DRENSEGU-492471 format. One record per residue: residue number from 0; y, z, x of N, C-alpha, C, O, CB in turn. Coordinates in steps of 0.001 Angstrom, whole numbers. Glycine has a CB too. Layout:
<nodes>
NODE  num      nyy      nzz      nxx     cayy     cazz     caxx      cyy      czz      cxx      oyy      ozz      oxx     cbyy     cbzz     cbxx
NODE  NUM        Y        Z        X        Y        Z        X        Y        Z        X        Y        Z        X        Y        Z        X
...
</nodes>
This chain:
<nodes>
NODE  num      nyy      nzz      nxx     cayy     cazz     caxx      cyy      czz      cxx      oyy      ozz      oxx     cbyy     cbzz     cbxx
NODE    0    -1194        0      811        0        0        0     1268        0      862     2355     -254      344       -8     1199     -927
NODE    1     1154      272     2129     2341      416     2964     3119     -877     3153     4302     -820     3489     1950      950     4296
NODE    2     2511    -2032     2954     3207    -3296     3161     3786    -3886     1878     4320    -4995     1890     2272    -4286     3785
NODE    3     3685    -3159      787     4202    -3641     -490     5709    -3449     -534     6224    -2401     -145     3525    -2911    -1672
NODE    4     6415    -4478    -1014     7854    -4354    -1200     8106    -3700    -2556     7708    -4228    -3595     8563    -5748    -1103
NODE    5     8760    -2562    -2534     9023    -1826    -3761    10393    -2196    -4302    11357    -1446    -4147     8929     -310    -3520
NODE    6    10471    -3357    -4938    11706    -3808    -5571    11672    -3367    -7034    10592    -3219    -7606    11878    -5367    -5447
NODE    7    12841    -3156    -7648    12857    -2722    -9047    12069    -3665    -9949    12098    -4885    -9784    14289    -2617    -9544
NODE    8    11364    -3066   -10908    10565    -3812   -11866     9145    -3276   -11897     8845    -2254   -11279    10564    -5306   -11527
NODE    9     8285    -3961   -12610     6866    -3630   -12610     6303    -4155   -11292     6538    -5307   -10928     6111    -4249   -13865
NODE   10     5570    -3319   -10587     5108    -3654    -9240     3783    -4415    -9307     2706    -3823    -9237     4952    -2374    -8384
NODE   11     3885    -5734    -9443     2694    -6581    -9563     1769    -6443    -8361      548    -6472    -8515     3102    -8036    -9728
NODE   12     2337    -6292    -7162     1508    -6146    -5963      666    -4874    -6020     -467    -4858    -5540     2386    -6134    -4708
NODE   13     1209    -3816    -6601      450    -2569    -6742     -752    -2808    -7652    -1860    -2366    -7348     1350    -1429    -7310
NODE   14     -536    -3506    -8768    -1655    -3802    -9666    -2693    -4674    -8967    -3893    -4481    -9159    -1153    -4497   -10944
NODE   15    -2247    -5621    -8166    -3177    -6483    -7429    -4047    -5646    -6491    -5261    -5844    -6428    -2403    -7559    -6628
NODE   16    -3435    -4718    -5767    -4196    -3871    -4837    -5065    -2859    -5585    -6171    -2543    -5147    -3240    -3134    -3883
NODE   17    -4559    -2348    -6725    -5343    -1396    -7515    -6618    -2029    -8068    -7620    -1343    -8267    -4501     -845    -8661
NODE   18    -6579    -3328    -8314    -7733    -4024    -8877    -8997    -3740    -8051   -10067    -3494    -8609    -7463    -5543    -8941
NODE   19    -8865    -3776    -6726   -10021    -3546    -5859   -10511    -2106    -5959   -11715    -1856    -5914    -9672    -3878    -4408
NODE   20    -9600    -1175    -6092    -9967      229    -6230   -10629      483    -7587   -11607     1225    -7686    -8728     1125    -6062
NODE   21   -10081     -142    -8625   -10606       48    -9976   -12032     -499   -10100   -12858       69   -10814    -9688     -633   -11002
NODE   22   -12312    -1592    -9409   -13658    -2173    -9471   -14728    -1181    -9033   -15865    -1256    -9500   -13732    -3422    -8601
NODE   23   -14385     -265    -8155   -15344      720    -7649   -15360     2011    -8469   -16154     2909    -8191   -15030     1043    -6206
NODE   24   -14489     2112    -9477   -14398     3340   -10277   -15467     3400   -11361   -15913     2381   -11887   -13020     3448   -10914
NODE   25   -15864     4635   -11676   -16723     4865   -12842   -15856     4705   -14092   -14630     4776   -14007   -17406     6296   -12792
NODE   26   -16482     4493   -15244   -15729     4290   -16486   -14763     5442   -16764   -13616     5209   -17146   -16690     4128   -17660
NODE   27   -15217     6680   -16576   -14357     7830   -16877   -13167     7932   -15917   -12163     8557   -16257   -15172     9118   -16821
NODE   28   -13258     7340   -14742   -12142     7351   -13796   -11076     6307   -14151    -9961     6348   -13631   -12657     7103   -12380
NODE   29   -11422     5390   -15023   -10485     4324   -15400    -9534     4740   -16521    -8604     4004   -16852   -11254     3090   -15826
NODE   30    -9764     5909   -17101    -8910     6425   -18167    -7707     7102   -17523    -7865     7944   -16639    -9689     7420   -19095
NODE   31    -6505     6736   -17963    -5310     7284   -17322    -4163     7451   -18310    -4236     7042   -19468    -4873     6388   -16176
NODE   32    -3114     8063   -17807    -1887     8324   -18556     -753     7607   -17839     -750     7523   -16611    -1599     9866   -18684
NODE   33      189     7102   -18580     1390     6521   -17993     2526     7513   -18219     2834     7865   -19357     1720     5109   -18617
NODE   34     3141     7958   -17138     4210     8949   -17212     5541     8295   -16878     5654     7575   -15886     3932    10130   -16260
NODE   35     6545     8546   -17704     7896     8043   -17466     8752     9207   -17007     8669    10303   -17562     8497     7371   -18747
NODE   36     9559     8977   -16011    10471    10012   -15539    11806     9362   -15246    11879     8416   -14461     9913    10739   -14279
NODE   37    12855     9856   -15863    14196     9312   -15658    14992    10305   -14829    14915    11515   -15045    14909     9019   -17018
NODE   38    15754     9787   -13882    16594    10671   -13085    17931    10010   -12811    18027     8788   -12701    15899    11043   -11768
NODE   39    18971    10844   -12702    20304    10354   -12368    20397    10136   -10866    19759    10844   -10087    21398    11341   -12848
NODE   40    21188     9163   -10467    21394     8856    -9061    22860     9028    -8719    23738     8745    -9534    20920     7428    -8731
NODE   41    23115     9488    -7523    24484     9657    -7063    24706     8802    -5821    24017     8984    -4818    24790    11147    -6768
NODE   42    25660     7869    -5873    25958     7056    -4690    26481     7931    -3554    27328     8797    -3776    26986     5957    -5032
NODE   43    25980     7708    -2338    26456     8479    -1199    25961     7862       99    25113     6970      100    26002     9939    -1304
NODE   44    26510     8356     1204    26073     7963     2537    25113     9044     3036    25306    10229     2762    27298     7773     3520
NODE   45    24077     8627     3768    23144     9589     4338    22883     9252     5795    22863     8085     6187    21826     9611     3544
NODE   46    22685    10290     6588    22388    10115     7989    20880    10191     8199    20240    11127     7721    23118    11170     8837
NODE   47    20299     9217     8909    18880     9194     9234    18732     9559    10708    19020     8753    11592    18243     7792     8925
NODE   48    18276    10795    10960    18154    11277    12338    17137    10447    13128    17302    10257    14333    17746    12760    12349
NODE   49    16094     9955    12466    15065     9168    13146    15609     7904    13782    15203     7534    14884    13978     8808    12182
NODE   50    16520     7245    13097    17089     6002    13623    18514     6195    14148    19139     5250    14629    17080     4928    12542
NODE   51    19028     7445    14048    20385     7770    14471    21399     6801    13859    22253     6242    14547    20484     7744    16000
NODE   52    21271     6622    12528    22165     5695    11843    22496     6196    10440    21791     7029     9871    21536     4299    11773
NODE   53    23573     5670     9910    23948     5968     8529    23259     4976     7604    23192     3780     7888    25493     5917     8343
NODE   54    22748     5496     6492    22169     4619     5476    23314     4056     4666    24349     4700     4499    21140     5375     4563
NODE   55    23123     2857     4167    24156     2216     3350    24387     3015     2074    23510     3718     1572    23760      762     3009
NODE   56    25600     2872     1579    25945     3521      311    25068     2936     -792    24919     1719     -906    27465     3337      -27
NODE   57    24487     3828    -1605    23621     3383    -2688    24468     3003    -3892    25115     3867    -4484    22599     4479    -3065
NODE   58    24480     1728    -4266    25249     1283    -5432    24455      223    -6193    24669     -973    -5992    26638      724    -5002
NODE   59    23545      651    -7060    22830     -341    -7859    23775    -1047    -8821    24852     -533    -9121    21686      317    -8634
NODE   60    23388    -2199    -9297    24224    -2974   -10213    24640    -2159   -11432    25763    -2286   -11919    23489    -4226   -10660
NODE   61    23715    -1309   -11927    24019     -548   -13140    25152      454   -12920    25728      946   -13891    22774      182   -13624
NODE   62    25482      767   -11667    26536     1741   -11392    27882     1283   -11954    28718     2112   -12314    26653     1980    -9886
NODE   63    28091       -4   -12029    29342     -522   -12579    29546      -98   -14024    30678      -63   -14506    29370    -2034   -12482
NODE   64    28465      225   -14719    28542      534   -16149    28481     2032   -16420    28337     2428   -17577    27420     -164   -16893
NODE   65    28582     2860   -15421    28523     4306   -15613    27545     4923   -14630    27132     4276   -13667    28120     4652   -17057
NODE   66    27181     6157   -14868    26260     6873   -13977    24936     6136   -13884    24294     5900   -14907    26032     8316   -14470
NODE   67    24508     5765   -12675    23242     5045   -12563    22052     5982   -12762    22109     7164   -12422    23144     4352   -11202
NODE   68    20999     5442   -13308    19742     6159   -13505    18622     5265   -13001    18793     4059   -12825    19526     6553   -15012
NODE   69    17485     5882   -12778    16285     5099   -12538    15206     5640   -13453    15156     6838   -13730    15845     5153   -11037
NODE   70    14366     4774   -13909    13236     5168   -14736    11984     4813   -13942    11758     3646   -13622    13259     4458   -16155
NODE   71    11185     5798   -13631     9998     5630   -12804     8762     5648   -13685     8650     6482   -14583     9915     6730   -11726
NODE   72     7834     4735   -13435     6605     4652   -14216     5432     4972   -13292     5249     4315   -12266     6441     3237   -14875
NODE   73     4644     5974   -13653     3545     6420   -12808     2256     6416   -13611     2188     6957   -14715     3825     7825   -12232
NODE   74     1222     5787   -13025     -116     5861   -13607     -764     7124   -13065     -713     7386   -11863     -977     4578   -13273
NODE   75    -1365     7897   -13933    -1944     9168   -13537    -3391     9206   -13995    -3667     9053   -15185    -1143    10357   -14123
NODE   76    -4319     9409   -13067    -5746     9424   -13369    -6163    10831   -13776    -5950    11777   -13017    -6576     8936   -12154
NODE   77    -6755    10987   -14965    -7185    12297   -15447    -8277    12898   -14571    -8248    14086   -14250    -7676    12190   -16877
NODE   78    -9237    12063   -14191   -10429    12547   -13496   -10118    13025   -12078   -10586    14087   -11668   -11481    11453   -13448
NODE   79    -9343    12262   -11337    -9076    12594    -9932    -7697    13203    -9712    -7388    13648    -8607    -9214    11358    -9080
NODE   80    -6865    13229   -10751    -5489    13724   -10672    -4641    12890    -9708    -3622    13365    -9206    -5483    15191   -10235
NODE   81    -5049    11680    -9459    -4336    10768    -8563    -3148    10149    -9286    -3235     9821   -10470    -5281     9662    -8037
NODE   82    -2045     9993    -8574     -850     9363    -9143     -539     8096    -8350     -775     8030    -7144      371    10345    -9126
NODE   83       -6     7093    -9046      378     5850    -8390     1598     5283    -9093     1555     5047   -10301     -791     4826    -8394
NODE   84     2677     5060    -8371     3853     4422    -8949     3505     2972    -9270     2991     2250    -8416     5077     4505    -7981
NODE   85     3782     2551   -10493     3492     1177   -10901     4757      407   -11268     4683     -768   -11626     2533     1175   -12076
NODE   86     5919     1060   -11183     7156      355   -11448     8327     1296   -11552     8164     2504   -11724     7038     -447   -12702
NODE   87     9518      724   -11445    10744     1477   -11675    11857      490   -12000    11800     -680   -11622    11113     2357   -10437
NODE   88    12857      975   -12696    13999      148   -13083    15267      968   -12938    15252     2185   -13116    13847     -383   -14538
NODE   89    16360      300   -12616    17666      941   -12642    18260      694   -14011    18208     -420   -14532    18602      406   -11506
NODE   90    18825     1742   -14591    19415     1636   -15923    20797     2260   -15895    21174     2898   -14913    18520     2321   -16993
NODE   91    21548     2082   -16959    22834     2759   -17098    22633     3950   -18022    21498     4291   -18352    23941     1791   -17651
NODE   92    23721     4585   -18442    23616     5756   -19306    22826     5481   -20574    21994     6291   -20983    24989     6250   -19667
NODE   93    23081     4361   -21183    22394     4052   -22433    21382     2938   -22189    21660     1960   -21494    23406     3645   -23539
NODE   94    20235     3109   -22762    19166     2128   -22594    18693     1728   -23978    18442     2585   -24826    17984     2694   -21728
NODE   95    18572      443   -24205    18077        9   -25501    16552       23   -25492    15952      685   -24645    18613    -1399   -25854
NODE   96    15935     -669   -26382    14479     -633   -26524    13747    -1470   -25470    12551    -1721   -25619    14094    -1116   -27900
NODE   97    14432    -1905   -24413    13749    -2699   -23383    12654    -1902   -22686    11700    -2487   -22171    14755    -3202   -22351
NODE   98    12776     -574   -22660    11718      235   -22047    10404       19   -22783     9337       51   -22171    12097     1735   -22054
NODE   99    10475     -200   -24097     9256     -468   -24868     8541    -1696   -24307     7325    -1676   -24121     9589     -674   -26370
NODE  100     9283    -2751   -24042     8677    -3978   -23503     8083    -3743   -22120     7041    -4308   -21787     9716    -5103   -23438
NODE  101     8733    -2921   -21322     8217    -2597   -19990     6906    -1834   -20110     5951    -2123   -19390     9248    -1773   -19186
NODE  102     6853     -862   -21014     5626      -86   -21229     4493    -1003   -21669     3373     -887   -21172     5855     1024   -22281
NODE  103     4775    -1911   -22596     3738    -2840   -23058     3275    -3754   -21930     2092    -4085   -21849     4255    -3679   -24232
NODE  104     4200    -4170   -21054     3845    -5000   -19903     2935    -4228   -18942     1933    -4765   -18470     5119    -5476   -19168
NODE  105     3280    -2976   -18654     2447    -2150   -17768     1077    -1935   -18394       60    -2012   -17705     3127     -786   -17482
NODE  106     1043    -1665   -19696     -241    -1451   -20380    -1116    -2702   -20287    -2323    -2597   -20068      -11    -1070   -21864
NODE  107     -524    -3873   -20449    -1262    -5130   -20350    -1807    -5339   -18935    -2974    -5693   -18764     -362    -6308   -20749
NODE  108     -970    -5121   -17931    -1399    -5299   -16537    -2506    -4312   -16179    -3452    -4664   -15475     -206    -5125   -15577
NODE  109    -2388    -3078   -16665    -3423    -2076   -16417    -4743    -2498   -17059    -5807    -2380   -16450    -2983     -700   -16955
NODE  110    -4664    -2984   -18277    -5858    -3440   -18987    -6530    -4611   -18268    -7758    -4683   -18203    -5498    -3844   -20415
NODE  111    -5729    -5520   -17733    -6266    -6691   -17038    -7082    -6327   -15800    -7981    -7070   -15407    -5136    -7610   -16642
NODE  112    -6768    -5171   -15177    -7540    -4777   -13997    -8599    -3723   -14327    -9278    -3222   -13431    -6605    -4246   -12919
NODE  113    -8739    -3386   -15625    -9800    -2482   -16042    -9399    -1036   -16234   -10266     -176   -16389   -10871    -2534   -15070
NODE  114    -8094     -740   -16229    -7637      625   -16501    -7393      781   -17998    -7038     -178   -18682    -6344      956   -15694
NODE  115    -7586     1998   -18498    -7397     2280   -19919    -6324     3354   -20060    -6596     4537   -19853    -8737     2733   -20592
NODE  116    -5111     2946   -20409    -4035     3912   -20623    -4219     4517   -22007    -4046     3843   -23022    -2621     3241   -20479
NODE  117    -4573     5799   -22035    -4806     6488   -23298    -3589     7231   -23801    -3526     7596   -24975    -5941     7440   -23154
NODE  118    -2614     7462   -22921    -1434     8220   -23329     -233     7770   -22515     -360     7306   -21382    -1667     9738   -23162
NODE  119      934     7920   -23123     2206     7710   -22441     2979     9003   -22630     3122     9493   -23750     3001     6445   -23004
NODE  120     3484     9560   -21513     4213    10816   -21626     5608    10681   -21030     5838     9886   -20119     3446    11949   -20934
NODE  121     6535    11474   -21563     7910    11476   -21071     8577    12760   -21517     8076    13467   -22390     8699    10235   -21579
NODE  122     9719    13054   -20904    10541    14120   -21456    11319    13503   -22619    11107    12338   -22954    11507    14751   -20362
NODE  123    12193    14254   -23220    12907    13742   -24389    14359    13419   -24062    15258    13693   -24857    12844    14750   -25530
NODE  124    14587    12828   -22870    15915    12330   -22514    16325    11220   -23463    15485    10666   -24173    15941    11827   -21058
NODE  125    17601    10893   -23483    18111     9926   -24462    17455     8554   -24327    17143     7923   -25337    19614     9784   -24316
NODE  126    17240     8082   -23099    16601     6771   -22921    15167     6798   -23431    14695     5832   -24031    16627     6351   -21439
NODE  127    14481     7905   -23190    13096     8015   -23659    13025     8128   -25176    12119     7569   -25794    12414     9221   -23019
NODE  128    13973     8846   -25787    13993     8917   -27250    14207     7532   -27851    13610     7192   -28873    15094     9883   -27732
NODE  129    15065     6732   -27210    15279     5359   -27685    13991     4557   -27581    13677     3767   -28470    16403     4670   -26880
NODE  130    13247     4755   -26504    11975     4046   -26329    10989     4465   -27415    10330     3613   -28011    11379     4322   -24924
NODE  131    10878     5781   -27684     9948     6242   -28713    10356     5715   -30098     9496     5352   -30900     9886     7784   -28726
NODE  132    11662     5672   -30376    12116     5107   -31661    11704     3639   -31775    11345     3174   -32856    13658     5242   -31807
NODE  133    11759     2906   -30650    11351     1495   -30660     9870     1362   -31016     9448      342   -31561    11629      840   -29287
NODE  134     9082     2393   -30708     7657     2417   -31086     7461     3043   -32464     6328     3260   -32894     6833     3194   -30038
NODE  135     8573     3337   -33164     8559     3988   -34484     7982     5399   -34439     7333     5844   -35385     7761     3150   -35466
NODE  136     8223     6095   -33333     7809     7490   -33194     9085     8315   -33115     9882     8168   -32188     6886     7714   -31922
NODE  137     9263     9187   -34107    10458    10011   -34200    10043    11464   -34111     9076    11881   -34748    11239     9734   -35510
NODE  138    10772    12232   -33322    10495    13668   -33212    11799    14424   -33415    12755    14252   -32658     9850    14025   -31826
NODE  139    11827    15237   -34415    12983    16083   -34686    12743    17457   -34044    11625    17749   -33621    13236    16217   -36230
NODE  140    13776    18297   -33967    13566    19642   -33409    12436    20372   -34123    12313    20311   -35346    14856    20467   -33502
NODE  141    11625    21054   -33349    10510    21884   -33816     9338    21098   -34401     8426    21707   -34960    11006    22841   -34841
NODE  142     9330    19782   -34293     8163    19038   -34791     7175    18870   -33647     7537    18972   -32475     8579    17642   -35378
NODE  143     5931    18612   -34002     4881    18417   -33005     4321    17010   -33127     4054    16533   -34230     3756    19467   -33171
NODE  144     4147    16356   -32009     3459    15078   -31979     2256    15248   -31084     2393    15669   -29935     4387    13922   -31483
NODE  145     1104    14935   -31580     -128    15077   -30790     -812    13729   -30701    -1869    13613   -30082    -1086    16137   -31414
</nodes>
């Protein structure tokens, strides 16, 4: 995995490499969860002591539209507790239902290599609530979704 270019989007190269690993898995090891995690990003300069250099200022395109965020998608194996990043996107403060399409794309790619996503999990941040609404799943305060 070290030679994969991790550019924003669904990481097709990761799925390609996972295919070989999945072929050797037992059926119960192919069952997994897709976890979404959104985090805010702050543009800044950083010093890298290893290379004795300053890292470039982080300014994703979405920064022009407000506080930048990233949404990380991780496949999580129930049996082995193994995690694997399968994609990420830069977003702005508000996100429409495009996350729904990304989730469906990841689910399709996982299925094509023999993985079975049985659950999708997220916190209830605003972008994630918009994604759940796009799937027609609504959760009000004190309600339970199982």
